[in-house]
C-alpha positions in Angstrom: 190.7 185.4 146.2 191.9 185.2 142.4 189.0 183.9 140.1 188.0 184.2 136.7 185.1 183.0 134.3 185.9 179.8 132.8 182.3 178.9 131.4 179.0 180.5 130.7 176.1 178.8 130.6 172.1 179.7 130.2 169.2 177.2 129.9 166.5 178.7 127.3 164.0 176.2 128.5 163.9 175.3 132.2 165.2 171.9 132.7 165.6 171.3 128.7 168.9 172.3 126.8 171.9 173.7 127.7 173.5 176.7 125.4 177.0 177.7 126.2 178.2 181.5 126.1 180.9 183.9 125.3 179.7 186.8 126.8 176.8 188.6 128.7 175.2 191.4 129.5 173.8 191.1 133.1 170.8 193.8 134.1 170.3 194.7 137.8 167.4 193.0 139.2 167.2 190.6 136.4 168.1 186.7 135.8 170.8 185.7 133.5 169.1 186.7 130.3 167.7 184.4 127.9 168.3 181.8 131.0 165.0 179.5 132.1 162.7 182.1 129.6 160.6 179.2 129.0 159.4 176.2 130.8 157.4 173.3 130.1 153.8 172.6 132.1 153.1 169.5 133.2 149.6 168.1 132.8 147.3 168.9 135.7 149.5 172.3 136.4 148.0 176.0 135.4 149.9 178.5 134.2 149.6 181.3 136.8 151.5 184.4 135.1 154.2 184.1 138.2 156.9 182.3 139.4 156.1 179.0 140.1 157.8 176.1 142.0 159.9 173.3 139.3 157.6 170.4 140.4 155.2 172.1 137.8 157.3 171.8 135.0 159.4 169.2 133.6 162.7 168.9 135.2 165.9 166.8 134.9 165.2 165.3 138.3 162.0 163.4 137.3 163.0 163.0 133.5 166.8 162.2 133.5 167.1 162.2 129.4 166.6 165.9 129.3 169.6 166.3 130.8 171.3 165.3 127.4 169.7 168.3 125.5 172.0 170.9 123.8 170.2 174.0 123.1 171.0 177.1 120.6 169.4 180.5 120.3 168.3 181.7 116.8 166.9 184.6 115.4 164.1 182.2 114.2 163.6 180.7 117.8 165.5 177.8 119.6 166.9 174.7 118.1 167.1 171.5 120.3 169.7 168.4 120.0 169.2 165.1 121.8 171.4 161.9 120.6 168.4 159.9 120.2 166.6 162.5 118.4 166.7 164.6 115.2 167.3 168.4 115.5 163.7 170.7 116.4 164.2 174.2 115.6 161.0 176.2 116.2 159.6 179.6 117.8 158.3 178.9 121.4 156.1 182.1 120.6 154.3 180.3 118.1 155.2 176.7 117.6 154.9 175.2 121.3 153.2 171.4 119.8 156.5 171.1 117.7 158.6 170.7 121.4 155.8 168.9 123.0 155.5 166.3 120.0 159.6 166.0 120.2 160.0 165.3 123.9 157.8 162.0 123.3 160.3 159.4 124.0 162.6 161.6 126.2 159.9 162.6 128.7 158.8 159.4 130.8 155.6 158.0 130.0 154.8 157.1 133.4 155.0 160.7 134.4 152.6 163.5 133.7 152.9 164.4 130.5 153.9 167.8 128.7 150.6 170.2 128.3 152.2 173.3 127.4 154.8 175.9 127.4 155.0 178.7 129.3 156.6 182.1 129.3 158.8 183.0 132.5 157.6 186.5 134.6 160.3 189.2 134.7 162.1 187.3 137.7 162.6 184.5 135.6 161.5 180.4 136.5 164.8 179.2 138.4 164.4 177.4 141.4 164.4 180.6 143.6 161.5 183.0 143.6 163.6 185.8 143.0 165.8 187.3 139.5 168.7 185.1 140.2 172.2 184.0 138.7 173.7 181.1 139.6 177.6 180.7 140.7 179.5 177.4 140.7 183.4 176.6 141.5 185.5 174.6 138.9 187.3 173.6 141.9 184.7 172.4 143.9 183.1 170.1 140.9 186.9 168.7 141.0 186.5 167.8 144.1 183.5 166.5 143.8 184.4 164.2 140.8 187.1 163.1 142.8 185.1 162.0 145.5 183.1 160.2 142.7 186.0 158.5 141.1 184.9 160.4 138.0 185.5 163.3 136.1 181.7 165.2 136.5 180.6 166.8 133.4 179.5 170.9 134.6 176.4 170.8 132.3 174.9 168.2 135.9 174.4 171.2 137.5 173.2 173.4 135.7 175.0 176.5 136.4 175.1 180.3 134.6 178.5 181.5 135.7 181.3 179.0 136.5 184.9 180.4 138.5 188.1 178.9 138.1 190.9 179.6 140.3 189.3 179.1 143.6 189.8 176.8 146.6 187.2 173.7 146.8 183.8 175.4 148.5 185.4 178.3 148.8 182.6 180.2 147.3 180.0 178.9 150.4 182.0 181.5 152.6 180.7 184.4 150.7 177.0 184.5 151.3 176.0 188.0 152.2 178.9 189.5 150.0 179.4 191.5 146.9 181.2 189.9 143.9 183.0 192.2 141.0 182.8 190.0 137.8 183.6 191.4 134.8 182.2 195.0 134.9 178.9 193.6 136.7 178.4 193.6 140.4 176.5 190.7 142.1 175.4 190.0 146.1 175.7 186.9 146.9 172.0 185.3 148.5 172.2 181.7 149.5 173.7 178.2 148.7 172.5 175.9 146.0 170.5 173.1 147.4 170.4 169.9 144.5 168.2 167.3 143.4 168.4 164.0 141.3 169.0 165.9 138.2 172.8 165.6 138.7 172.7 162.3 138.7 172.2 162.3 135.1 175.2 161.9 132.4 174.5 165.0 130.3 175.7 163.2 127.1 173.4 160.2 127.6 170.8 161.4 129.9 171.6 158.1 132.1 171.3 158.4 135.9 174.9 157.3 136.5 176.0 159.3 139.8 174.7 159.7 143.3 175.8 163.2 143.8 173.6 163.5 146.3 174.9 160.5 148.3 178.7 161.6 147.8 177.9 165.5 148.6 176.1 164.0 152.0 178.5 161.1 152.9 181.8 163.3 152.1 180.4 167.0 153.5 177.4 166.7 155.1 175.0 168.8 153.0 173.5 168.3 149.5 174.6 172.0 148.4 176.5 172.7 145.3 177.3 176.2 143.9 175.4 179.5 145.4 172.9 182.1 144.2 173.2 185.6 143.6 171.7 189.2 142.7 172.6 191.3 140.0 172.6 194.5 141.6 175.1 196.4 139.0 174.7 195.4 135.2 177.7 195.2 133.1 179.1 192.6 130.6 180.8 189.5 131.4 183.0 188.1 129.2 184.8 183.9 129.5 188.5 184.9 131.2 186.9 188.2 133.0 188.2 188.0 136.5 186.2 187.9 139.4 187.0 189.9 142.8 185.3 190.1 146.4 184.1 193.8 147.0 
């Protein structure tokens, strides 16, 4: 195996906003820094202060237009951009109401309304209940795109660390293995089962590709990418090597 880091992404608010990075500092037994640091509760749900299932919050599977939001973390808070909205700049600590108002017209009216912004617990608020980093393969993305008959944007899959130089689907063979990326070491835990969020085009926020159907028909599953735990902290930057150990 010979691979390198091709893309780094985080999502400051669960289901809301993609933010590209050039480098990141990973910490043992902690999630990807700044990733899913916040989440927007749906009406009727309660903040427990602990990890909660994704259906508790706004997410792209139920509101595909959320998938078109881009994010930038600033010293003042978070900037959000959507093709149908003016840019929102807000401090999630003190200005949650600005976000909830801004989501009007993006989140579907027939779904449970945005009810509040909550801070994630130390393990993060990914779709698994442990501190995770999601690792994905650009080769697997290309193979899936070929089956779909179109180029698929990586943002559909909300991954943190994209590797270049692998064979398609090679990453599924790594469960239980360790991988050194930059100066960090991660342990691969499990495959990532996907949802309807992947159907939405991140440029438009409209569903245009049956990703789950293509995966099931072509490969007999609906998995894409893998989850890992950080077991040794370190720096990871674009272009760094990734090696199984």
